[in-house]
mmCIF file of the N, C-alpha and C atoms, coordinates in Angstrom:
data_MODEL
# 
_entry.id   MODEL 
# 
loop_
_atom_site.group_PDB 
_atom_site.id 
_atom_site.type_symbol 
_atom_site.label_atom_id 
_atom_site.label_alt_id 
_atom_site.label_comp_id 
_atom_site.label_asym_id 
_atom_site.label_entity_id 
_atom_site.label_seq_id 
_atom_site.pdbx_PDB_ins_code 
_atom_site.Cartn_x 
_atom_site.Cartn_y 
_atom_site.Cartn_z 
_atom_site.occupancy 
_atom_site.B_iso_or_equiv 
_atom_site.pdbx_formal_charge 
_atom_site.auth_seq_id 
_atom_site.auth_comp_id 
_atom_site.auth_asym_id 
_atom_site.auth_atom_id 
_atom_site.pdbx_PDB_model_num 
ATOM 1   N N  . MET A 1 1  ? 55.834 7.310   5.619  1.00 0.00 ? 1  MET A N  1 
ATOM 2   C CA . MET A 1 1  ? 56.741 8.315   5.539  1.00 0.00 ? 1  MET A CA 1 
ATOM 3   C C  . MET A 1 1  ? 57.933 7.546   5.095  1.00 0.00 ? 1  MET A C  1 
ATOM 4   N N  . VAL A 1 2  ? 57.939 6.440   5.065  1.00 0.00 ? 2  VAL A N  1 
ATOM 5   C CA . VAL A 1 2  ? 59.358 6.120   4.101  1.00 0.00 ? 2  VAL A CA 1 
ATOM 6   C C  . VAL A 1 2  ? 59.429 7.011   2.520  1.00 0.00 ? 2  VAL A C  1 
ATOM 7   N N  . GLY A 1 3  ? 58.549 7.376   1.524  1.00 0.00 ? 3  GLY A N  1 
ATOM 8   C CA . GLY A 1 3  ? 58.171 7.121   0.883  1.00 0.00 ? 3  GLY A CA 1 
ATOM 9   C C  . GLY A 1 3  ? 58.687 9.095   0.870  1.00 0.00 ? 3  GLY A C  1 
ATOM 10  N N  . ALA A 1 4  ? 58.405 9.789   2.420  1.00 0.00 ? 4  ALA A N  1 
ATOM 11  C CA . ALA A 1 4  ? 59.067 10.760  2.125  1.00 0.00 ? 4  ALA A CA 1 
ATOM 12  C C  . ALA A 1 4  ? 60.843 10.797  2.205  1.00 0.00 ? 4  ALA A C  1 
ATOM 13  N N  . LEU A 1 5  ? 61.087 10.179  2.686  1.00 0.00 ? 5  LEU A N  1 
ATOM 14  C CA . LEU A 1 5  ? 62.501 9.819   2.973  1.00 0.00 ? 5  LEU A CA 1 
ATOM 15  C C  . LEU A 1 5  ? 62.984 9.890   1.409  1.00 0.00 ? 5  LEU A C  1 
ATOM 16  N N  . ALA A 1 6  ? 62.275 8.832   0.426  1.00 0.00 ? 6  ALA A N  1 
ATOM 17  C CA . ALA A 1 6  ? 63.156 9.056   -0.794 1.00 0.00 ? 6  ALA A CA 1 
ATOM 18  C C  . ALA A 1 6  ? 62.538 10.037  -1.649 1.00 0.00 ? 6  ALA A C  1 
ATOM 19  N N  . GLY A 1 7  ? 61.828 10.601  -1.583 1.00 0.00 ? 7  GLY A N  1 
ATOM 20  C CA . GLY A 1 7  ? 61.810 12.588  -1.504 1.00 0.00 ? 7  GLY A CA 1 
ATOM 21  C C  . GLY A 1 7  ? 62.679 13.637  -1.913 1.00 0.00 ? 7  GLY A C  1 
ATOM 22  N N  . LEU A 1 8  ? 63.161 13.205  0.057  1.00 0.00 ? 8  LEU A N  1 
ATOM 23  C CA . LEU A 1 8  ? 64.424 14.352  -0.066 1.00 0.00 ? 8  LEU A CA 1 
ATOM 24  C C  . LEU A 1 8  ? 66.116 13.951  -0.337 1.00 0.00 ? 8  LEU A C  1 
ATOM 25  N N  . GLY A 1 9  ? 65.948 13.122  -1.628 1.00 0.00 ? 9  GLY A N  1 
ATOM 26  C CA . GLY A 1 9  ? 66.640 12.399  -2.058 1.00 0.00 ? 9  GLY A CA 1 
ATOM 27  C C  . GLY A 1 9  ? 67.351 11.295  -1.016 1.00 0.00 ? 9  GLY A C  1 
ATOM 28  N N  . ARG A 1 10 ? 67.091 10.316  -0.146 1.00 0.00 ? 10 ARG A N  1 
ATOM 29  C CA . ARG A 1 10 ? 67.577 9.559   0.301  1.00 0.00 ? 10 ARG A CA 1 
ATOM 30  C C  . ARG A 1 10 ? 67.320 8.451   -0.316 1.00 0.00 ? 10 ARG A C  1 
ATOM 31  N N  . ARG A 1 11 ? 68.095 7.186   -0.908 1.00 0.00 ? 11 ARG A N  1 
ATOM 32  C CA . ARG A 1 11 ? 67.361 6.494   -1.751 1.00 0.00 ? 11 ARG A CA 1 
ATOM 33  C C  . ARG A 1 11 ? 67.010 5.285   -0.174 1.00 0.00 ? 11 ARG A C  1 
ATOM 34  N N  . ILE A 1 12 ? 66.020 4.674   -1.190 1.00 0.00 ? 12 ILE A N  1 
ATOM 35  C CA . ILE A 1 12 ? 64.996 3.661   -0.417 1.00 0.00 ? 12 ILE A CA 1 
ATOM 36  C C  . ILE A 1 12 ? 65.087 2.301   -0.789 1.00 0.00 ? 12 ILE A C  1 
ATOM 37  N N  . VAL A 1 13 ? 65.225 1.349   -0.912 1.00 0.00 ? 13 VAL A N  1 
ATOM 38  C CA . VAL A 1 13 ? 65.380 -0.001  -1.243 1.00 0.00 ? 13 VAL A CA 1 
ATOM 39  C C  . VAL A 1 13 ? 64.819 -0.752  -0.233 1.00 0.00 ? 13 VAL A C  1 
ATOM 40  N N  . THR A 1 14 ? 64.044 -1.501  -1.231 1.00 0.00 ? 14 THR A N  1 
ATOM 41  C CA . THR A 1 14 ? 62.675 -1.939  -0.445 1.00 0.00 ? 14 THR A CA 1 
ATOM 42  C C  . THR A 1 14 ? 63.096 -3.515  -0.627 1.00 0.00 ? 14 THR A C  1 
ATOM 43  N N  . ILE A 1 15 ? 62.406 -4.630  0.479  1.00 0.00 ? 15 ILE A N  1 
ATOM 44  C CA . ILE A 1 15 ? 62.793 -6.103  -0.098 1.00 0.00 ? 15 ILE A CA 1 
ATOM 45  C C  . ILE A 1 15 ? 61.146 -6.908  -0.081 1.00 0.00 ? 15 ILE A C  1 
ATOM 46  N N  . ALA A 1 16 ? 59.975 -6.558  0.906  1.00 0.00 ? 16 ALA A N  1 
ATOM 47  C CA . ALA A 1 16 ? 59.132 -6.952  1.314  1.00 0.00 ? 16 ALA A CA 1 
ATOM 48  C C  . ALA A 1 16 ? 58.377 -6.340  0.466  1.00 0.00 ? 16 ALA A C  1 
ATOM 49  N N  . THR A 1 17 ? 58.082 -4.695  0.513  1.00 0.00 ? 17 THR A N  1 
ATOM 50  C CA . THR A 1 17 ? 57.172 -4.074  0.503  1.00 0.00 ? 17 THR A CA 1 
ATOM 51  C C  . THR A 1 17 ? 57.392 -3.150  -0.967 1.00 0.00 ? 17 THR A C  1 
ATOM 52  N N  . PRO A 1 18 ? 56.391 -2.731  -2.051 1.00 0.00 ? 18 PRO A N  1 
ATOM 53  C CA . PRO A 1 18 ? 57.793 -2.094  -2.328 1.00 0.00 ? 18 PRO A CA 1 
ATOM 54  C C  . PRO A 1 18 ? 56.884 -0.187  -1.772 1.00 0.00 ? 18 PRO A C  1 
ATOM 55  N N  . VAL A 1 19 ? 58.482 0.770   -1.854 1.00 0.00 ? 19 VAL A N  1 
ATOM 56  C CA . VAL A 1 19 ? 57.689 2.052   -1.403 1.00 0.00 ? 19 VAL A CA 1 
ATOM 57  C C  . VAL A 1 19 ? 57.334 2.993   -2.841 1.00 0.00 ? 19 VAL A C  1 
ATOM 58  N N  . GLU A 1 20 ? 56.673 3.994   -2.657 1.00 0.00 ? 20 GLU A N  1 
ATOM 59  C CA . GLU A 1 20 ? 56.780 4.650   -3.577 1.00 0.00 ? 20 GLU A CA 1 
ATOM 60  C C  . GLU A 1 20 ? 58.160 5.991   -3.635 1.00 0.00 ? 20 GLU A C  1 
ATOM 61  N N  . GLY A 1 21 ? 58.738 6.173   -4.328 1.00 0.00 ? 21 GLY A N  1 
ATOM 62  C CA . GLY A 1 21 ? 60.109 6.734   -4.485 1.00 0.00 ? 21 GLY A CA 1 
ATOM 63  C C  . GLY A 1 21 ? 61.363 5.905   -4.449 1.00 0.00 ? 21 GLY A C  1 
ATOM 64  N N  . GLY A 1 22 ? 60.891 4.310   -3.556 1.00 0.00 ? 22 GLY A N  1 
ATOM 65  C CA . GLY A 1 22 ? 62.541 3.682   -3.562 1.00 0.00 ? 22 GLY A CA 1 
ATOM 66  C C  . GLY A 1 22 ? 62.096 2.803   -4.868 1.00 0.00 ? 22 GLY A C  1 
ATOM 67  N N  . THR A 1 23 ? 63.475 1.851   -4.537 1.00 0.00 ? 23 THR A N  1 
ATOM 68  C CA . THR A 1 23 ? 63.729 0.653   -5.649 1.00 0.00 ? 23 THR A CA 1 
ATOM 69  C C  . THR A 1 23 ? 63.517 -0.549  -4.536 1.00 0.00 ? 23 THR A C  1 
ATOM 70  N N  . HIS A 1 24 ? 62.288 -1.491  -5.394 1.00 0.00 ? 24 HIS A N  1 
ATOM 71  C CA . HIS A 1 24 ? 62.000 -2.391  -4.877 1.00 0.00 ? 24 HIS A CA 1 
ATOM 72  C C  . HIS A 1 24 ? 62.509 -4.185  -5.892 1.00 0.00 ? 24 HIS A C  1 
ATOM 73  N N  . PHE A 1 25 ? 63.261 -4.428  -4.734 1.00 0.00 ? 25 PHE A N  1 
ATOM 74  C CA . PHE A 1 25 ? 63.554 -5.856  -5.722 1.00 0.00 ? 25 PHE A CA 1 
ATOM 75  C C  . PHE A 1 25 ? 63.338 -7.284  -4.928 1.00 0.00 ? 25 PHE A C  1 
ATOM 76  N N  . VAL A 1 26 ? 63.538 -8.018  -5.530 1.00 0.00 ? 26 VAL A N  1 
ATOM 77  C CA . VAL A 1 26 ? 63.402 -9.395  -4.777 1.00 0.00 ? 26 VAL A CA 1 
ATOM 78  C C  . VAL A 1 26 ? 64.024 -9.959  -4.901 1.00 0.00 ? 26 VAL A C  1 
ATOM 79  N N  . ALA A 1 27 ? 65.258 -10.721 -4.035 1.00 0.00 ? 27 ALA A N  1 
ATOM 80  C CA . ALA A 1 27 ? 65.914 -11.577 -3.953 1.00 0.00 ? 27 ALA A CA 1 
ATOM 81  C C  . ALA A 1 27 ? 65.961 -12.776 -3.759 1.00 0.00 ? 27 ALA A C  1 
ATOM 82  N N  . ARG A 1 28 ? 66.150 -13.790 -4.484 1.00 0.00 ? 28 ARG A N  1 
ATOM 83  C CA . ARG A 1 28 ? 66.109 -15.309 -4.217 1.00 0.00 ? 28 ARG A CA 1 
ATOM 84  C C  . ARG A 1 28 ? 66.956 -16.174 -3.261 1.00 0.00 ? 28 ARG A C  1 
ATOM 85  N N  . ASP A 1 29 ? 66.985 -17.299 -3.109 1.00 0.00 ? 29 ASP A N  1 
ATOM 86  C CA . ASP A 1 29 ? 67.787 -17.941 -2.073 1.00 0.00 ? 29 ASP A CA 1 
ATOM 87  C C  . ASP A 1 29 ? 68.664 -18.357 -3.401 1.00 0.00 ? 29 ASP A C  1 
ATOM 88  N N  . ASP A 1 30 ? 69.879 -17.610 -4.032 1.00 0.00 ? 30 ASP A N  1 
ATOM 89  C CA . ASP A 1 30 ? 70.569 -17.774 -5.046 1.00 0.00 ? 30 ASP A CA 1 
ATOM 90  C C  . ASP A 1 30 ? 71.983 -17.161 -5.007 1.00 0.00 ? 30 ASP A C  1 
ATOM 91  N N  . PRO A 1 31 ? 73.023 -18.377 -4.721 1.00 0.00 ? 31 PRO A N  1 
ATOM 92  C CA . PRO A 1 31 ? 74.278 -17.776 -4.508 1.00 0.00 ? 31 PRO A CA 1 
ATOM 93  C C  . PRO A 1 31 ? 74.867 -16.814 -4.921 1.00 0.00 ? 31 PRO A C  1 
ATOM 94  N N  . ALA A 1 32 ? 74.768 -16.750 -6.381 1.00 0.00 ? 32 ALA A N  1 
ATOM 95  C CA . ALA A 1 32 ? 75.268 -15.566 -7.443 1.00 0.00 ? 32 ALA A CA 1 
ATOM 96  C C  . ALA A 1 32 ? 74.419 -14.115 -7.287 1.00 0.00 ? 32 ALA A C  1 
ATOM 97  N N  . GLN A 1 33 ? 73.369 -14.125 -7.065 1.00 0.00 ? 33 GLN A N  1 
ATOM 98  C CA . GLN A 1 33 ? 72.729 -13.119 -6.760 1.00 0.00 ? 33 GLN A CA 1 
ATOM 99  C C  . GLN A 1 33 ? 72.710 -12.529 -5.349 1.00 0.00 ? 33 GLN A C  1 
ATOM 100 N N  . LEU A 1 34 ? 72.802 -13.371 -4.356 1.00 0.00 ? 34 LEU A N  1 
ATOM 101 C CA . LEU A 1 34 ? 72.847 -12.936 -3.116 1.00 0.00 ? 34 LEU A CA 1 
ATOM 102 C C  . LEU A 1 34 ? 74.476 -12.642 -2.349 1.00 0.00 ? 34 LEU A C  1 
ATOM 103 N N  . GLY A 1 35 ? 75.754 -13.138 -3.528 1.00 0.00 ? 35 GLY A N  1 
ATOM 104 C CA . GLY A 1 35 ? 77.188 -12.654 -3.537 1.00 0.00 ? 35 GLY A CA 1 
ATOM 105 C C  . GLY A 1 35 ? 77.085 -11.346 -3.775 1.00 0.00 ? 35 GLY A C  1 
ATOM 106 N N  . ARG A 1 36 ? 76.311 -10.572 -5.203 1.00 0.00 ? 36 ARG A N  1 
ATOM 107 C CA . ARG A 1 36 ? 76.562 -9.802  -6.256 1.00 0.00 ? 36 ARG A CA 1 
ATOM 108 C C  . ARG A 1 36 ? 75.608 -8.747  -4.560 1.00 0.00 ? 36 ARG A C  1 
ATOM 109 N N  . ILE A 1 37 ? 74.648 -8.912  -4.281 1.00 0.00 ? 37 ILE A N  1 
ATOM 110 C CA . ILE A 1 37 ? 74.489 -8.290  -3.111 1.00 0.00 ? 37 ILE A CA 1 
ATOM 111 C C  . ILE A 1 37 ? 75.369 -7.857  -2.369 1.00 0.00 ? 37 ILE A C  1 
ATOM 112 N N  . ALA A 1 38 ? 75.941 -8.319  -1.761 1.00 0.00 ? 38 ALA A N  1 
ATOM 113 C CA . ALA A 1 38 ? 77.167 -8.667  -0.550 1.00 0.00 ? 38 ALA A CA 1 
ATOM 114 C C  . ALA A 1 38 ? 77.879 -7.575  -1.208 1.00 0.00 ? 38 ALA A C  1 
ATOM 115 N N  . ALA A 1 39 ? 78.687 -7.794  -2.836 1.00 0.00 ? 39 ALA A N  1 
ATOM 116 C CA . ALA A 1 39 ? 79.609 -7.136  -3.357 1.00 0.00 ? 39 ALA A CA 1 
ATOM 117 C C  . ALA A 1 39 ? 78.869 -5.405  -3.730 1.00 0.00 ? 39 ALA A C  1 
ATOM 118 N N  . LEU A 1 40 ? 77.998 -5.626  -3.518 1.00 0.00 ? 40 LEU A N  1 
ATOM 119 C CA . LEU A 1 40 ? 77.409 -3.295  -3.374 1.00 0.00 ? 40 LEU A CA 1 
ATOM 120 C C  . LEU A 1 40 ? 77.849 -3.330  -1.942 1.00 0.00 ? 40 LEU A C  1 
ATOM 121 N N  . ILE A 1 41 ? 77.413 -4.023  -1.326 1.00 0.00 ? 41 ILE A N  1 
ATOM 122 C CA . ILE A 1 41 ? 77.415 -3.514  0.174  1.00 0.00 ? 41 ILE A CA 1 
ATOM 123 C C  . ILE A 1 41 ? 78.560 -3.326  0.673  1.00 0.00 ? 41 ILE A C  1 
ATOM 124 N N  . ASP A 1 42 ? 79.742 -4.198  0.248  1.00 0.00 ? 42 ASP A N  1 
ATOM 125 C CA . ASP A 1 42 ? 80.985 -3.631  0.243  1.00 0.00 ? 42 ASP A CA 1 
ATOM 126 C C  . ASP A 1 42 ? 81.979 -2.692  0.058  1.00 0.00 ? 42 ASP A C  1 
ATOM 127 N N  . GLU A 1 43 ? 81.084 -2.537  -1.508 1.00 0.00 ? 43 GLU A N  1 
ATOM 128 C CA . GLU A 1 43 ? 81.255 -1.192  -2.191 1.00 0.00 ? 43 GLU A CA 1 
ATOM 129 C C  . GLU A 1 43 ? 81.036 -0.479  -1.823 1.00 0.00 ? 43 GLU A C  1 
ATOM 130 N N  . GLY A 1 44 ? 79.750 0.278   -1.258 1.00 0.00 ? 44 GLY A N  1 
ATOM 131 C CA . GLY A 1 44 ? 79.238 0.998   -0.907 1.00 0.00 ? 44 GLY A CA 1 
ATOM 132 C C  . GLY A 1 44 ? 78.177 1.699   -1.413 1.00 0.00 ? 44 GLY A C  1 
ATOM 133 N N  . SER A 1 45 ? 77.608 0.746   -2.231 1.00 0.00 ? 45 SER A N  1 
ATOM 134 C CA . SER A 1 45 ? 76.882 0.919   -3.381 1.00 0.00 ? 45 SER A CA 1 
ATOM 135 C C  . SER A 1 45 ? 75.348 1.042   -2.099 1.00 0.00 ? 45 SER A C  1 
ATOM 136 N N  . VAL A 1 46 ? 75.229 0.304   -1.719 1.00 0.00 ? 46 VAL A N  1 
ATOM 137 C CA . VAL A 1 46 ? 74.138 0.240   -0.839 1.00 0.00 ? 46 VAL A CA 1 
ATOM 138 C C  . VAL A 1 46 ? 74.563 -0.342  0.878  1.00 0.00 ? 46 VAL A C  1 
ATOM 139 N N  . THR A 1 47 ? 73.996 0.458   1.415  1.00 0.00 ? 47 THR A N  1 
ATOM 140 C CA . THR A 1 47 ? 74.313 -0.031  2.581  1.00 0.00 ? 47 THR A CA 1 
ATOM 141 C C  . THR A 1 47 ? 72.870 -0.338  3.414  1.00 0.00 ? 47 THR A C  1 
ATOM 142 N N  . VAL A 1 48 ? 73.291 -0.837  4.479  1.00 0.00 ? 48 VAL A N  1 
ATOM 143 C CA . VAL A 1 48 ? 72.234 -1.627  5.813  1.00 0.00 ? 48 VAL A CA 1 
ATOM 144 C C  . VAL A 1 48 ? 72.474 -1.097  6.689  1.00 0.00 ? 48 VAL A C  1 
ATOM 145 N N  . GLU A 1 49 ? 71.094 -0.779  7.279  1.00 0.00 ? 49 GLU A N  1 
ATOM 146 C CA . GLU A 1 49 ? 71.112 0.139   9.108  1.00 0.00 ? 49 GLU A CA 1 
ATOM 147 C C  . GLU A 1 49 ? 70.445 -0.743  9.347  1.00 0.00 ? 49 GLU A C  1 
ATOM 148 N N  . ALA A 1 50 ? 70.983 -1.480  10.578 1.00 0.00 ? 50 ALA A N  1 
ATOM 149 C CA . ALA A 1 50 ? 70.551 -2.166  11.324 1.00 0.00 ? 50 ALA A CA 1 
ATOM 150 C C  . ALA A 1 50 ? 69.394 -1.465  12.689 1.00 0.00 ? 50 ALA A C  1 
ATOM 151 N N  . ALA A 1 51 ? 68.647 -2.265  12.952 1.00 0.00 ? 51 ALA A N  1 
ATOM 152 C CA . ALA A 1 51 ? 67.324 -1.421  14.429 1.00 0.00 ? 51 ALA A CA 1 
ATOM 153 C C  . ALA A 1 51 ? 67.517 -2.092  15.317 1.00 0.00 ? 51 ALA A C  1 
ATOM 154 N N  . GLU A 1 52 ? 68.111 -3.414  14.995 1.00 0.00 ? 52 GLU A N  1 
ATOM 155 C CA . GLU A 1 52 ? 68.201 -3.565  16.510 1.00 0.00 ? 52 GLU A CA 1 
ATOM 156 C C  . GLU A 1 52 ? 69.969 -4.910  16.501 1.00 0.00 ? 52 GLU A C  1 
ATOM 157 N N  . SER A 1 53 ? 70.787 -5.458  17.473 1.00 0.00 ? 53 SER A N  1 
ATOM 158 C CA . SER A 1 53 ? 71.194 -5.819  17.711 1.00 0.00 ? 53 SER A CA 1 
ATOM 159 C C  . SER A 1 53 ? 71.498 -7.062  19.478 1.00 0.00 ? 53 SER A C  1 
ATOM 160 N N  . HIS A 1 54 ? 71.457 -8.418  18.901 1.00 0.00 ? 54 HIS A N  1 
ATOM 161 C CA . HIS A 1 54 ? 71.208 -8.508  20.163 1.00 0.00 ? 54 HIS A CA 1 
ATOM 162 C C  . HIS A 1 54 ? 72.356 -10.185 19.869 1.00 0.00 ? 54 HIS A C  1 
ATOM 163 N N  . PRO A 1 55 ? 72.705 -10.881 21.593 1.00 0.00 ? 55 PRO A N  1 
ATOM 164 C CA . PRO A 1 55 ? 73.287 -12.057 21.086 1.00 0.00 ? 55 PRO A CA 1 
ATOM 165 C C  . PRO A 1 55 ? 72.893 -13.161 20.763 1.00 0.00 ? 55 PRO A C  1 
ATOM 166 N N  . LEU A 1 56 ? 72.851 -14.180 19.870 1.00 0.00 ? 56 LEU A N  1 
ATOM 167 C CA . LEU A 1 56 ? 72.369 -15.685 19.644 1.00 0.00 ? 56 LEU A CA 1 
ATOM 168 C C  . LEU A 1 56 ? 71.718 -15.908 20.879 1.00 0.00 ? 56 LEU A C  1 
ATOM 169 N N  . THR A 1 57 ? 72.510 -15.932 22.194 1.00 0.00 ? 57 THR A N  1 
ATOM 170 C CA . THR A 1 57 ? 71.014 -16.908 22.647 1.00 0.00 ? 57 THR A CA 1 
ATOM 171 C C  . THR A 1 57 ? 69.270 -16.174 22.571 1.00 0.00 ? 57 THR A C  1 
ATOM 172 N N  . GLU A 1 58 ? 69.532 -14.882 22.455 1.00 0.00 ? 58 GLU A N  1 
ATOM 173 C CA . GLU A 1 58 ? 67.587 -14.596 21.986 1.00 0.00 ? 58 GLU A CA 1 
ATOM 174 C C  . GLU A 1 58 ? 67.218 -14.617 21.186 1.00 0.00 ? 58 GLU A C  1 
ATOM 175 N N  . LEU A 1 59 ? 67.748 -15.807 19.912 1.00 0.00 ? 59 LEU A N  1 
ATOM 176 C CA . LEU A 1 59 ? 67.138 -16.317 18.403 1.00 0.00 ? 59 LEU A CA 1 
ATOM 177 C C  . LEU A 1 59 ? 65.735 -16.577 18.945 1.00 0.00 ? 59 LEU A C  1 
ATOM 178 N N  . ALA A 1 60 ? 65.246 -17.016 20.015 1.00 0.00 ? 60 ALA A N  1 
ATOM 179 C CA . ALA A 1 60 ? 63.903 -17.858 19.935 1.00 0.00 ? 60 ALA A CA 1 
ATOM 180 C C  . ALA A 1 60 ? 63.228 -16.603 19.962 1.00 0.00 ? 60 ALA A C  1 
ATOM 181 N N  . GLU A 1 61 ? 62.876 -15.399 21.152 1.00 0.00 ? 61 GLU A N  1 
ATOM 182 C CA . GLU A 1 61 ? 62.673 -14.534 21.638 1.00 0.00 ? 61 GLU A CA 1 
ATOM 183 C C  . GLU A 1 61 ? 62.622 -13.745 20.007 1.00 0.00 ? 61 GLU A C  1 
ATOM 184 N N  . ILE A 1 62 ? 63.101 -13.181 19.455 1.00 0.00 ? 62 ILE A N  1 
ATOM 185 C CA . ILE A 1 62 ? 63.539 -12.028 18.495 1.00 0.00 ? 62 ILE A CA 1 
ATOM 186 C C  . ILE A 1 62 ? 62.621 -13.451 16.846 1.00 0.00 ? 62 ILE A C  1 
ATOM 187 N N  . HIS A 1 63 ? 62.617 -14.063 17.434 1.00 0.00 ? 63 HIS A N  1 
ATOM 188 C CA . HIS A 1 63 ? 62.263 -15.160 15.833 1.00 0.00 ? 63 HIS A CA 1 
ATOM 189 C C  . HIS A 1 63 ? 60.325 -15.110 16.641 1.00 0.00 ? 63 HIS A C  1 
ATOM 190 N N  . ARG A 1 64 ? 60.226 -14.937 18.164 1.00 0.00 ? 64 ARG A N  1 
ATOM 191 C CA . ARG A 1 64 ? 58.518 -14.903 18.241 1.00 0.00 ? 64 ARG A CA 1 
ATOM 192 C C  . ARG A 1 64 ? 57.849 -13.458 17.812 1.00 0.00 ? 64 ARG A C  1 
ATOM 193 N N  . ARG A 1 65 ? 58.685 -12.410 17.970 1.00 0.00 ? 65 ARG A N  1 
ATOM 194 C CA . ARG A 1 65 ? 58.596 -11.289 17.681 1.00 0.00 ? 65 ARG A CA 1 
ATOM 195 C C  . ARG A 1 65 ? 58.502 -11.024 16.381 1.00 0.00 ? 65 ARG A C  1 
ATOM 196 N N  . ALA A 1 66 ? 59.196 -11.151 15.568 1.00 0.00 ? 66 ALA A N  1 
ATOM 197 C CA . ALA A 1 66 ? 59.478 -11.178 14.203 1.00 0.00 ? 66 ALA A CA 1 
ATOM 198 C C  . ALA A 1 66 ? 57.628 -11.875 13.315 1.00 0.00 ? 66 ALA A C  1 
ATOM 199 N N  . GLU A 1 67 ? 57.475 -13.122 13.844 1.00 0.00 ? 67 GLU A N  1 
ATOM 200 C CA . GLU A 1 67 ? 56.337 -13.469 13.743 1.00 0.00 ? 67 GLU A CA 1 
ATOM 201 C C  . GLU A 1 67 ? 54.796 -12.837 14.369 1.00 0.00 ? 67 GLU A C  1 
ATOM 202 N N  . ALA A 1 68 ? 55.190 -12.257 14.925 1.00 0.00 ? 68 ALA A N  1 
ATOM 203 C CA . ALA A 1 68 ? 53.891 -11.308 16.247 1.00 0.00 ? 68 ALA A CA 1 
ATOM 204 C C  . ALA A 1 68 ? 53.947 -10.336 14.810 1.00 0.00 ? 68 ALA A C  1 
ATOM 205 N N  . GLY A 1 69 ? 55.014 -9.724  14.059 1.00 0.00 ? 69 GLY A N  1 
ATOM 206 C CA . GLY A 1 69 ? 55.546 -8.755  13.385 1.00 0.00 ? 69 GLY A CA 1 
ATOM 207 C C  . GLY A 1 69 ? 55.195 -7.557  13.972 1.00 0.00 ? 69 GLY A C  1 
ATOM 208 N N  . GLY A 1 70 ? 56.734 -8.137  15.251 1.00 0.00 ? 70 GLY A N  1 
ATOM 209 C CA . GLY A 1 70 ? 57.264 -6.739  16.763 1.00 0.00 ? 70 GLY A CA 1 
ATOM 210 C C  . GLY A 1 70 ? 58.443 -6.401  15.772 1.00 0.00 ? 70 GLY A C  1 
ATOM 211 N N  . THR A 1 71 ? 59.036 -6.842  14.622 1.00 0.00 ? 71 THR A N  1 
ATOM 212 C CA . THR A 1 71 ? 60.597 -6.494  14.745 1.00 0.00 ? 71 THR A CA 1 
ATOM 213 C C  . THR A 1 71 ? 59.676 -5.662  13.231 1.00 0.00 ? 71 THR A C  1 
ATOM 214 N N  . ARG A 1 72 ? 60.753 -4.628  13.026 1.00 0.00 ? 72 ARG A N  1 
ATOM 215 C CA . ARG A 1 72 ? 61.005 -3.766  11.652 1.00 0.00 ? 72 ARG A CA 1 
ATOM 216 C C  . ARG A 1 72 ? 62.562 -3.513  12.125 1.00 0.00 ? 72 ARG A C  1 
ATOM 217 N N  . GLY A 1 73 ? 63.180 -3.682  10.520 1.00 0.00 ? 73 GLY A N  1 
ATOM 218 C CA . GLY A 1 73 ? 64.368 -3.233  10.189 1.00 0.00 ? 73 GLY A CA 1 
ATOM 219 C C  . GLY A 1 73 ? 64.982 -4.547  10.164 1.00 0.00 ? 73 GLY A C  1 
ATOM 220 N N  . LYS A 1 74 ? 66.698 -4.515  9.712  1.00 0.00 ? 74 LYS A N  1 
ATOM 221 C CA . LYS A 1 74 ? 67.305 -5.826  10.050 1.00 0.00 ? 74 LYS A CA 1 
ATOM 222 C C  . LYS A 1 74 ? 67.759 -5.521  11.750 1.00 0.00 ? 74 LYS A C  1 
ATOM 223 N N  . VAL A 1 75 ? 67.749 -7.189  11.897 1.00 0.00 ? 75 VAL A N  1 
ATOM 224 C CA . VAL A 1 75 ? 67.916 -7.874  13.296 1.00 0.00 ? 75 VAL A CA 1 
ATOM 225 C C  . VAL A 1 75 ? 70.071 -8.135  12.967 1.00 0.00 ? 75 VAL A C  1 
ATOM 226 N N  . ILE A 1 76 ? 70.820 -7.795  13.827 1.00 0.00 ? 76 ILE A N  1 
ATOM 227 C CA . ILE A 1 76 ? 71.792 -8.506  14.153 1.00 0.00 ? 76 ILE A CA 1 
ATOM 228 C C  . ILE A 1 76 ? 72.031 -8.972  14.972 1.00 0.00 ? 76 ILE A C  1 
ATOM 229 N N  . LEU A 1 77 ? 72.612 -10.710 14.805 1.00 0.00 ? 77 LEU A N  1 
ATOM 230 C CA . LEU A 1 77 ? 72.340 -11.785 16.241 1.00 0.00 ? 77 LEU A CA 1 
ATOM 231 C C  . LEU A 1 77 ? 73.810 -11.584 16.006 1.00 0.00 ? 77 LEU A C  1 
ATOM 232 N N  . ARG A 1 78 ? 74.305 -11.241 17.350 1.00 0.00 ? 78 ARG A N  1 
ATOM 233 C CA . ARG A 1 78 ? 76.490 -11.820 18.058 1.00 0.00 ? 78 ARG A CA 1 
ATOM 234 C C  . ARG A 1 78 ? 76.409 -12.849 18.121 1.00 0.00 ? 78 ARG A C  1 
ATOM 235 N N  . VAL A 1 79 ? 77.651 -13.837 17.736 1.00 0.00 ? 79 VAL A N  1 
ATOM 236 C CA . VAL A 1 79 ? 77.515 -14.969 18.409 1.00 0.00 ? 79 VAL A CA 1 
ATOM 237 C C  . VAL A 1 79 ? 78.656 -14.941 19.550 1.00 0.00 ? 79 VAL A C  1 
# 
């Protein structure tokens, strides 16, 4: 399905798994590289869509779900 979205002119960027028609990259724990990614987001070149938003108090449950493969997309934790 994600490959189909790329075929419709949507830009698909993946970090974990390459997708046909999308752009794949690997980010390391490097401050300069992470800063560049943040700058791309700030300037609007890259958008991040959140799948879920939860209070920080639910962190343990979110971790359990992620370890079991039960999360997809970005999860925002609110303080």
